[in-house]
Backbone as CSV, one residue per row, in Angstrom:
resi,resn,N_x,N_y,N_z,CA_x,CA_y,CA_z,C_x,C_y,C_z
1,UNK,115.769,82.706,101.761,116.427,83.708,100.928,115.409,84.546,100.158
2,UNK,114.385,83.860,99.622,113.355,84.583,98.870,112.620,85.552,99.771
3,UNK,112.371,85.114,101.026,111.670,85.991,101.958,112.521,87.206,102.290
4,UNK,113.826,86.975,102.482,114.727,88.083,102.785,114.778,89.067,101.629
5,UNK,114.811,88.540,100.410,114.837,89.404,99.230,113.566,90.244,99.151
6,UNK,112.437,89.640,99.471,111.159,90.369,99.448,111.150,91.459,100.513
7,UNK,111.696,91.144,101.690,111.754,92.134,102.766,112.673,93.295,102.381
8,UNK,113.785,92.983,101.738,114.701,94.033,101.310,114.064,94.930,100.258
9,UNK,113.319,94.302,99.353,112.629,95.086,98.324,111.616,96.027,98.964
10,UNK,110.896,95.557,99.978,109.912,96.394,100.661,110.603,97.526,101.408
11,UNK,111.758,97.229,102.005,112.517,98.263,102.700,112.972,99.353,101.725
12,UNK,113.411,98.927,100.545,113.830,99.896,99.523,112.649,100.752,99.086
13,UNK,111.511,100.116,98.873,110.309,100.854,98.465,109.940,101.891,99.521
14,UNK,109.940,101.477,100.781,109.586,102.400,101.858,110.606,103.532,101.960
15,UNK,111.870,103.222,101.739,112.912,104.245,101.788,112.683,105.292,100.699
16,UNK,112.364,104.835,99.516,112.083,105.759,98.419,110.910,106.672,98.771
17,UNK,109.847,106.097,99.325,108.670,106.884,99.673,108.959,107.849,100.822
18,UNK,109.766,107.400,101.785,110.125,108.279,102.898,110.848,109.528,102.389
19,UNK,111.818,109.315,101.510,112.582,110.455,101.002,111.754,111.281,100.021
20,UNK,110.836,110.634,99.315,109.975,111.378,98.392,109.156,112.423,99.139
21,UNK,108.648,112.084,100.316,107.892,113.047,101.115,108.711,114.309,101.351
22,UNK,109.951,114.129,101.735,110.789,115.279,102.085,111.230,116.059,100.850
23,UNK,111.582,115.355,99.773,112.028,116.060,98.568,110.868,116.794,97.906
24,UNK,109.704,116.148,97.788,108.526,116.820,97.236,108.174,118.043,98.074
25,UNK,108.286,117.906,99.390,107.921,119.002,100.276,108.903,120.164,100.147
26,UNK,110.167,119.853,99.863,111.191,120.893,99.741,111.192,121.554,98.372
27,UNK,111.061,120.758,97.308,111.227,121.280,95.951,109.922,121.445,95.186
28,UNK,108.849,120.794,95.635,107.630,120.750,94.850,107.660,119.546,93.928
29,UNK,106.493,119.042,93.566,106.419,117.815,92.781,106.919,118.029,91.353
30,UNK,106.470,119.094,90.710,106.827,119.300,89.309,108.325,119.545,89.119
31,UNK,109.001,120.090,90.123,110.431,120.391,90.010,111.308,119.245,90.492
32,UNK,110.711,118.165,90.916,111.462,117.010,91.406,111.505,115.930,90.330
33,UNK,112.690,115.485,89.981,112.853,114.414,89.002,113.078,113.085,89.720
34,UNK,112.961,111.999,88.976,113.257,110.697,89.559,114.725,110.591,89.931
35,UNK,115.591,111.290,89.205,117.011,111.325,89.566,117.201,111.989,90.931
36,UNK,116.440,113.068,91.175,116.506,113.735,92.484,116.115,112.764,93.591
37,UNK,115.053,112.020,93.360,114.574,111.075,94.363,115.563,109.944,94.575
38,UNK,116.158,109.462,93.492,117.135,108.379,93.604,118.342,108.826,94.425
39,UNK,118.844,110.040,94.146,120.000,110.541,94.902,119.666,110.711,96.376
40,UNK,118.500,111.257,96.657,118.111,111.495,98.050,117.973,110.185,98.819
41,UNK,117.407,109.176,98.172,117.171,107.894,98.839,118.397,106.986,98.804
42,UNK,119.415,107.375,98.050,120.606,106.554,97.959,120.393,105.271,97.190
43,UNK,119.558,105.335,96.147,119.284,104.166,95.308,119.503,104.562,93.851
44,UNK,119.471,103.578,92.982,119.610,103.862,91.556,118.260,104.250,90.961
45,UNK,118.307,104.900,89.815,117.064,105.225,89.100,116.335,103.937,88.715
46,UNK,117.097,102.909,88.397,116.489,101.626,88.063,115.717,101.038,89.227
47,UNK,116.197,101.266,90.456,115.487,100.762,91.633,114.127,101.431,91.767
48,UNK,114.086,102.716,91.430,112.795,103.410,91.489,111.842,102.834,90.451
49,UNK,112.343,102.610,89.226,111.485,102.048,88.183,111.078,100.607,88.486
50,UNK,111.836,99.919,89.296,111.452,98.573,89.698,110.163,98.592,90.517
51,UNK,110.013,99.652,91.315,108.864,99.740,92.214,107.740,100.620,91.673
52,UNK,108.071,101.602,90.832,107.061,102.557,90.385,107.205,102.820,88.893
53,UNK,106.075,102.843,88.202,106.080,103.046,86.754,106.542,104.445,86.382
54,UNK,106.175,105.444,87.170,106.563,106.830,86.908,106.381,107.649,88.182
55,UNK,106.597,108.942,88.074,106.495,109.806,89.258,105.069,109.853,89.793
56,UNK,104.084,109.815,88.912,102.690,109.856,89.351,102.356,108.641,90.216
57,UNK,102.825,107.474,89.809,102.556,106.260,90.586,103.265,106.321,91.934
58,UNK,104.483,106.845,91.942,105.212,107.016,93.201,104.476,107.990,94.119
59,UNK,104.019,109.097,93.547,103.289,110.100,94.319,102.009,109.501,94.906
60,UNK,101.302,108.720,94.112,100.070,108.092,94.572,100.356,107.126,95.717
61,UNK,101.439,106.364,95.612,101.813,105.432,96.676,102.187,106.176,97.952
62,UNK,102.830,107.324,97.799,103.174,108.146,98.957,101.917,108.596,99.687
63,UNK,100.919,109.040,98.925,99.672,109.489,99.545,98.905,108.333,100.164
64,UNK,99.009,107.134,99.568,98.263,105.981,100.066,98.726,105.544,101.447
65,UNK,99.917,105.984,101.848,100.423,105.584,103.163,99.727,106.325,104.300
66,UNK,99.044,107.402,103.990,98.229,108.078,104.985,96.800,108.144,104.460
67,UNK,95.878,108.510,105.321,94.491,108.635,104.903,94.158,110.107,104.759
68,UNK,93.939,110.551,103.517,93.555,111.933,103.285,92.123,112.165,103.761
69,UNK,91.732,113.417,103.984,90.410,113.704,104.558,89.258,113.025,103.839
70,UNK,89.239,113.085,102.516,88.123,112.498,101.774,88.126,110.977,101.887
71,UNK,89.324,110.381,101.908,89.420,108.935,102.017,89.019,108.463,103.405
72,UNK,89.297,109.287,104.419,88.907,108.959,105.790,87.408,108.702,105.860
73,UNK,86.634,109.587,105.271,85.181,109.439,105.296,84.747,108.263,104.431
74,UNK,85.367,108.127,103.269,84.992,107.057,102.353,85.229,105.685,102.977
75,UNK,86.324,105.521,103.708,86.646,104.247,104.316,85.685,103.885,105.443
76,UNK,85.071,104.896,106.019,84.136,104.645,107.120,82.684,104.617,106.647
77,UNK,82.496,104.542,105.343,81.146,104.563,104.774,80.267,103.496,105.412
78,UNK,79.042,103.881,105.740,78.087,102.949,106.313,78.012,103.000,107.828
79,UNK,78.993,103.632,108.461,78.955,103.750,109.917,77.952,104.827,110.328
80,UNK,77.650,104.843,111.616,76.894,105.943,112.195,75.408,105.951,111.923
81,UNK,74.848,104.815,111.564,73.405,104.812,111.267,72.563,105.069,112.518
82,UNK,73.067,104.681,113.677,72.317,104.921,114.917,72.417,106.371,115.372
83,UNK,73.537,107.010,115.080,73.741,108.404,115.473,74.512,109.103,114.360
84,UNK,73.841,109.433,113.265,74.551,109.983,112.095,75.278,111.291,112.357
85,UNK,74.740,112.136,113.217,75.401,113.414,113.478,76.706,113.201,114.247
86,UNK,76.696,112.266,115.181,77.919,111.944,115.921,78.964,111.349,114.979
87,UNK,78.511,110.601,113.991,79.422,110.014,113.008,80.102,111.108,112.184
88,UNK,79.338,112.090,111.710,79.920,113.201,110.953,80.916,113.951,111.826
89,UNK,80.547,114.194,113.064,81.431,114.904,113.998,82.733,114.131,114.202
90,UNK,82.621,112.830,114.389,83.793,111.995,114.603,84.736,112.029,113.406
91,UNK,84.190,111.915,112.196,85.017,111.955,110.983,85.758,113.280,110.871
92,UNK,85.039,114.374,111.056,85.640,115.700,110.910,86.727,115.944,111.952
93,UNK,86.439,115.590,113.216,87.422,115.807,114.274,88.656,114.938,114.079
94,UNK,88.458,113.709,113.655,89.592,112.805,113.469,90.554,113.347,112.415
95,UNK,90.003,113.849,111.324,90.837,114.405,110.260,91.626,115.614,110.762
96,UNK,90.963,116.524,111.454,91.633,117.727,111.944,92.701,117.404,112.984
97,UNK,92.394,116.487,113.902,93.347,116.167,114.952,94.547,115.401,114.410
98,UNK,94.340,114.530,113.442,95.471,113.828,112.843,96.373,114.809,112.106
99,UNK,95.767,115.778,111.465,96.561,116.799,110.788,97.388,117.596,111.789
100,UNK,96.796,117.931,112.902,97.469,118.778,113.889,98.555,118.047,114.666
101,UNK,98.533,116.715,114.702,99.444,115.982,115.584,100.408,115.031,114.878
102,UNK,100.185,114.740,113.596,101.006,113.751,112.894,101.891,114.448,111.854
103,UNK,103.216,114.492,112.073,104.110,115.181,111.130,104.059,114.621,109.714
104,UNK,103.879,113.312,109.562,103.807,112.740,108.215,102.557,113.215,107.496
105,UNK,101.445,113.238,108.187,100.200,113.737,107.601,100.370,115.201,107.204
106,UNK,101.032,115.970,108.041,101.254,117.382,107.748,102.082,117.562,106.481
107,UNK,103.143,116.771,106.340,103.990,116.879,105.147,103.206,116.567,103.876
108,UNK,102.468,115.459,103.923,101.743,115.043,102.725,100.630,116.030,102.389
109,UNK,99.918,116.521,103.399,98.884,117.523,103.144,99.486,118.789,102.538
110,UNK,100.663,119.196,103.044,101.319,120.390,102.518,101.678,120.198,101.051
111,UNK,102.169,119.010,100.711,102.507,118.709,99.312,101.259,118.751,98.446
112,UNK,100.211,118.056,98.885,98.984,117.973,98.093,98.343,119.347,97.923
113,UNK,98.330,120.136,98.990,97.637,121.436,98.953,98.432,122.533,98.237
114,UNK,99.768,122.499,98.359,100.548,123.653,97.934,101.699,123.357,96.975
115,UNK,102.050,122.089,96.788,103.271,121.805,96.032,103.068,120.755,94.943
116,UNK,101.847,120.656,94.458,101.561,119.674,93.417,100.651,120.293,92.362
117,UNK,101.011,120.111,91.093,100.170,120.556,89.978,99.730,119.329,89.201
118,UNK,98.461,119.257,88.886,97.936,118.106,88.138,98.132,118.331,86.636
119,UNK,99.394,118.349,86.238,99.741,118.531,84.823,100.722,117.432,84.421
120,UNK,100.889,117.272,83.091,101.804,116.277,82.546,101.473,114.899,83.123
121,UNK,102.466,114.187,83.619,102.213,112.830,84.096,101.356,112.801,85.350
122,UNK,101.292,113.914,86.085,100.472,113.955,87.292,98.993,114.130,86.973
123,UNK,98.673,114.477,85.738,97.276,114.720,85.363,96.414,113.475,85.528
124,UNK,97.017,112.291,85.422,96.237,111.064,85.522,95.655,110.859,86.919
125,UNK,96.205,111.567,87.912,95.699,111.429,89.275,94.455,112.285,89.534
126,UNK,94.228,113.284,88.681,93.132,114.222,88.932,91.782,113.522,88.955
127,UNK,91.527,112.662,87.967,90.238,111.980,87.893,90.016,111.103,89.117
128,UNK,91.075,110.457,89.586,90.949,109.597,90.754,90.604,110.402,92.000
129,UNK,91.232,111.558,92.141,90.959,112.384,93.307,89.565,113.017,93.251
130,UNK,89.119,113.369,92.060,87.765,113.898,91.921,86.728,112.827,92.241
131,UNK,87.007,111.610,91.845,86.105,110.501,92.162,86.041,110.273,93.667
132,UNK,87.197,110.357,94.306,87.253,110.192,95.754,86.469,111.299,96.447
133,UNK,86.601,112.528,95.967,85.855,113.646,96.553,84.358,113.444,96.397
134,UNK,83.923,112.988,95.228,82.502,112.761,94.992,81.952,111.700,95.941
135,UNK,82.718,110.638,96.150,82.267,109.580,97.060,82.212,110.080,98.496
136,UNK,83.192,110.899,98.865,83.201,111.465,100.214,81.982,112.355,100.444
137,UNK,81.715,113.245,99.492,80.571,114.143,99.632,79.260,113.370,99.691
138,UNK,79.144,112.323,98.907,77.930,111.509,98.928,77.741,110.843,100.291
139,UNK,78.851,110.403,100.888,78.772,109.760,102.203,78.358,110.752,103.283
140,UNK,78.940,111.951,103.254,78.563,112.969,104.235,77.113,113.397,104.021
141,UNK,76.724,113.545,102.764,75.336,113.902,102.457,74.380,112.842,102.991
142,UNK,74.744,111.565,102.812,73.906,110.476,103.319,73.733,110.592,104.829
143,UNK,74.834,110.864,105.538,74.765,110.972,106.992,73.912,112.162,107.415
144,UNK,74.052,113.285,106.729,73.226,114.450,107.061,71.746,114.155,106.774
145,UNK,71.453,113.473,105.678,70.061,113.127,105.362,69.473,112.224,106.448
146,UNK,70.281,111.304,106.949,69.817,110.436,108.029,69.597,111.226,109.316
147,UNK,70.472,112.220,109.564,70.305,113.061,110.745,69.014,113.870,110.662
148,UNK,68.675,114.314,109.460,67.410,115.038,109.263,66.229,114.106,109.496
149,UNK,66.300,112.917,108.937,65.214,111.945,109.095,65.038,111.541,110.556
150,UNK,66.141,111.521,111.323,66.086,111.118,112.726,65.707,112.276,113.648
151,UNK,65.520,113.454,113.089,65.159,114.611,113.894,66.335,115.277,114.571
152,UNK,67.573,114.891,114.203,68.748,115.531,114.787,69.010,116.896,114.167
153,UNK,68.540,117.075,112.949,68.647,118.348,112.256,67.271,118.715,111.715
154,UNK,66.967,119.998,111.602,65.658,120.408,111.080,65.508,120.063,109.602
155,UNK,64.269,119.914,109.184,63.975,119.545,107.799,64.378,120.629,106.813
156,UNK,64.624,121.840,107.306,65.023,122.933,106.416,66.474,122.815,105.956
157,UNK,67.255,121.925,106.565,68.655,121.746,106.171,68.721,121.020,104.832
158,UNK,69.522,121.537,103.930,69.791,120.880,102.659,71.019,119.987,102.868
159,UNK,70.839,118.672,102.814,71.903,117.732,103.146,73.117,117.894,102.234
160,UNK,72.874,118.089,100.949,73.998,118.239,100.019,74.771,119.511,100.304
161,UNK,74.074,120.613,100.497,74.754,121.878,100.767,75.543,121.791,102.079
162,UNK,74.961,121.159,103.084,75.640,121.011,104.371,76.920,120.202,104.216
163,UNK,76.892,119.175,103.368,78.074,118.347,103.136,79.164,119.124,102.423
164,UNK,78.779,119.884,101.402,79.752,120.666,100.637,80.425,121.706,101.529
165,UNK,79.648,122.386,102.357,80.212,123.428,103.217,81.120,122.817,104.286
166,UNK,80.736,121.674,104.850,81.594,121.032,105.835,82.918,120.610,105.201
167,UNK,82.845,120.043,104.009,84.069,119.651,103.319,84.953,120.865,103.050
168,UNK,84.346,121.964,102.599,85.110,123.184,102.327,85.733,123.730,103.610
169,UNK,85.004,123.637,104.709,85.510,124.109,105.997,86.745,123.316,106.414
170,UNK,86.642,121.981,106.372,87.748,121.122,106.782,88.935,121.301,105.835
171,UNK,88.656,121.280,104.543,89.711,121.397,103.538,90.439,122.738,103.659
172,UNK,89.676,123.802,103.860,90.274,125.125,103.985,91.116,125.272,105.245
173,UNK,90.640,124.720,106.347,91.402,124.772,107.591,92.738,124.048,107.439
174,UNK,92.685,122.864,106.839,93.907,122.082,106.662,94.886,122.812,105.741
175,UNK,94.393,123.295,104.599,95.270,123.959,103.630,95.953,125.172,104.246
176,UNK,95.224,125.959,105.008,95.809,127.151,105.621,96.719,126.807,106.793
177,UNK,96.368,125.781,107.553,97.160,125.441,108.723,98.508,124.829,108.342
178,UNK,98.536,123.934,107.356,99.830,123.343,106.969,100.719,124.386,106.297
179,UNK,100.125,125.388,105.681,100.914,126.471,105.096,101.584,127.298,106.186
180,UNK,100.846,127.502,107.292,101.371,128.287,108.405,100.685,127.836,109.695
181,UNK,101.321,126.949,110.484,100.708,126.435,111.709,100.349,127.508,112.738
182,UNK,100.933,128.723,112.606,100.560,129.794,113.532,99.240,130.443,113.132
183,UNK,98.699,130.028,111.978,97.436,130.579,111.475,96.311,130.421,112.490
184,UNK,96.266,129.239,113.148,95.183,128.956,114.080,95.601,127.790,114.957
185,UNK,95.265,127.795,116.254,95.601,126.657,117.126,94.675,125.461,116.826
186,UNK,95.008,124.736,115.782,94.095,123.720,115.250,93.751,122.646,116.263
187,UNK,94.746,122.097,116.942,94.480,121.015,117.898,93.571,121.490,119.028
188,UNK,93.800,122.706,119.508,93.025,123.232,120.626,91.612,123.630,120.224
189,UNK,91.435,124.015,118.947,90.152,124.578,118.530,89.331,123.669,117.612
190,UNK,89.866,122.511,117.250,89.159,121.649,116.296,87.745,121.304,116.766
191,UNK,87.618,120.937,118.017,86.304,120.545,118.538,85.332,121.714,118.506
192,UNK,85.796,122.885,118.880,84.935,124.069,118.875,84.471,124.407,117.463
193,UNK,85.386,124.272,116.494,85.052,124.581,115.105,83.963,123.649,114.584
194,UNK,84.170,122.354,114.752,83.218,121.369,114.231,81.885,121.481,114.953
195,UNK,81.925,121.577,116.270,80.671,121.673,117.033,79.918,122.948,116.694
196,UNK,80.647,124.027,116.455,79.990,125.283,116.091,79.261,125.162,114.763
197,UNK,79.880,124.487,113.794,79.229,124.316,112.496,77.979,123.447,112.622
198,UNK,78.101,122.327,113.326,76.953,121.430,113.471,75.831,122.081,114.284
199,UNK,76.201,122.877,115.280,75.185,123.574,116.073,74.438,124.587,115.206
200,UNK,75.156,125.225,114.303,74.504,126.174,113.400,73.492,125.504,112.496
201,UNK,73.806,124.296,112.042,72.846,123.557,111.217,71.595,123.199,111.995
202,UNK,71.757,122.963,113.300,70.630,122.516,114.123,69.645,123.628,114.446
203,UNK,70.029,124.886,114.184,69.115,126.002,114.453,68.086,126.068,113.333
204,UNK,66.789,125.930,113.647,65.755,125.961,112.586,65.756,127.287,111.847
205,UNK,65.663,127.221,110.547,65.592,128.421,109.732,64.131,128.815,109.557
206,UNK,63.813,130.078,109.765,62.424,130.500,109.581,62.001,130.395,108.127
207,UNK,60.798,129.937,107.901,60.267,129.867,106.549,59.875,131.261,106.090
208,UNK,60.354,131.663,104.949,60.033,132.995,104.425,58.580,133.029,103.975
209,UNK,57.888,134.056,104.397,56.505,134.208,103.968,56.465,134.749,102.548
210,UNK,55.325,134.598,101.920,55.178,135.078,100.545,55.410,136.579,100.473
211,UNK,54.959,137.297,101.517,55.096,138.754,101.508,56.549,139.177,101.661
212,UNK,57.341,138.317,102.353,58.730,138.683,102.615,59.655,138.348,101.468
213,UNK,59.205,137.506,100.537,60.051,137.118,99.424,60.287,138.304,98.495
214,UNK,61.523,138.513,98.041,61.786,139.630,97.110,61.050,139.416,95.800
215,UNK,60.543,140.481,95.260,59.805,140.408,94.000,60.765,140.546,92.837
216,UNK,60.548,139.752,91.807,61.359,139.868,90.598,60.908,141.083,89.802
217,UNK,61.868,141.682,89.143,61.503,142.784,88.268,60.753,142.226,87.070
218,UNK,60.055,143.093,86.376,59.285,142.651,85.216,60.191,142.040,84.158
219,UNK,61.423,142.583,84.033,62.358,142.072,83.027,62.794,140.661,83.349
220,UNK,63.078,140.409,84.634,63.509,139.080,85.051,62.353,138.105,84.934
221,UNK,61.160,138.540,85.363,60.005,137.653,85.325,59.667,137.239,83.898
222,UNK,60.034,138.036,82.940,59.683,137.723,81.554,60.622,136.708,80.934
223,UNK,61.762,136.419,81.597,62.716,135.450,81.044,62.140,134.044,81.198
224,UNK,62.073,133.244,80.156,61.510,131.884,80.249,62.296,131.034,81.219
225,UNK,61.642,130.089,81.924,62.300,129.181,82.847,63.346,128.352,82.121
226,UNK,63.140,128.066,80.881,64.101,127.252,80.123,65.439,127.945,79.997
227,UNK,65.470,129.244,80.223,66.727,129.986,80.131,67.558,129.842,81.374
228,UNK,67.018,129.168,82.412,67.779,128.886,83.608,67.401,129.725,84.798
229,UNK,66.382,130.581,84.730,65.977,131.415,85.849,65.015,130.629,86.732
């Protein structure tokens, strides 16, 4: 009996989260109340509070059921030491292809990108997501640094900058595609996009000669370095 009760409780929790995806996607997070979610899921408001402390906790649990792009990389931390560039490629392609082919991932990405404001009770999630982003960027930076050390990328590549731009590329593609899937044939072009970016990094950048460097004006040159120039 206890096991059955536990299974029923889990079924109720999953039902609430299933309907939360659709209601958040239809109305937006800030305009959705717990009463709205209870009515949609066919449960009482008390049932929601049994499983979730507030809307922010429910929202976080909804996102935890899928792997967001930054979490995908974070969960695979430490992989790819033998072939770091292939590891970065694999992470990026997996995120894009899952977005293009999984309706649940698409719904949650659409909510996160376009229908959620980190205000009021949702503000507590902002720090957690920023921490996740920082860990993701550090992991990608580590892989790029290893690729440089292994000779897969030229020494002129800045590992941190390469990580930030790759993250912006993936994040921007996802945000625009879930807003309008006709924006770009994501599934068909994901490999070309990622390979094109990585190939661009592999092209050695010419070192600028002293003569080719732009000269600072006398006014700029007179500003002390302590001022940030």
